[in-house]
C-alpha positions as CSV (number, residue, x, y, z in Angstrom):
1,M,1.0,2.9,2.3
2,E,4.2,1.9,0.2
3,I,4.9,-1.3,-1.5
4,Q,8.8,-1.8,-0.8
5,S,11.7,-4.0,-1.9
6,L,13.2,-6.3,0.6
7,D,15.9,-3.9,1.0
8,G,13.6,-1.1,2.4
9,Q,13.5,0.8,-1.3
10,P,10.4,2.3,-2.5
11,L,8.9,0.4,-5.8
12,P,8.8,2.5,-8.9
13,G,5.0,3.5,-8.5
14,F,4.1,2.5,-5.3
15,A,5.9,5.2,-3.3
16,L,4.6,6.6,0.0
17,A,4.3,10.3,-1.9
18,D,2.3,8.2,-4.6
19,C,-0.4,7.0,-2.4
20,P,-3.4,9.8,-1.4
21,E,-3.9,9.8,2.4
22,I,-6.9,8.1,3.5
23,Y,-9.1,9.5,5.7
24,G,-11.9,8.3,7.8
25,D,-13.1,5.0,9.5
26,E,-14.2,2.2,7.0
27,I,-14.2,-1.7,7.3
28,E,-13.3,-2.0,3.0
29,R,-11.3,0.3,1.4
30,S,-8.7,0.1,-1.5
31,V,-5.9,1.4,-1.7
32,A,-4.4,3.2,-5.0
33,W,-1.0,5.0,-6.3
34,K,-1.0,7.8,-9.0
35,G,-0.5,5.0,-11.5
36,G,-3.4,2.9,-10.4
37,K,-4.1,-0.3,-7.8
38,D,-3.4,-2.9,-9.7
39,L,-0.9,-5.3,-7.6
40,G,-0.8,-8.0,-10.5
41,G,2.6,-7.4,-11.7
42,L,3.9,-8.0,-7.7
43,A,1.9,-11.3,-7.6
44,G,4.5,-13.8,-6.2
45,K,7.6,-11.8,-5.5
46,P,8.1,-11.0,-1.9
47,V,7.7,-7.2,-1.0
48,R,7.6,-5.5,2.5
49,L,5.0,-2.9,3.5
50,R,5.5,0.5,4.9
51,F,2.5,2.2,6.9
52,A,2.4,5.7,7.7
53,M,-0.1,6.3,10.0
54,K,-1.4,9.1,12.6
55,D,-4.0,8.4,15.1
56,A,-5.1,5.3,13.8
57,D,-5.3,1.4,13.9
58,L,-4.9,-0.8,11.3
59,F,-6.4,-4.4,12.2
60,S,-6.5,-5.8,8.7
61,I,-5.3,-5.9,4.9
62,R,-5.6,-8.6,2.6
63,F,-5.2,-9.1,-1.0
64,R,-7.4,-9.5,-3.6
65,P,-7.5,-10.1,-7.5
């Protein structure tokens, strides 16, 4: 998963290359990037999310403290 600015550019530390691949079939999974998983600095800012998936389905996503 990649977090982007509104113009589609990856935010530093949140690029697709910074996010390890996720394997498996799980109901609850935290997404992390090489720099961690704290998104507090992005709270209240508009962003775009990019999902790169292969043979997968995405049912939901949520952000929580």
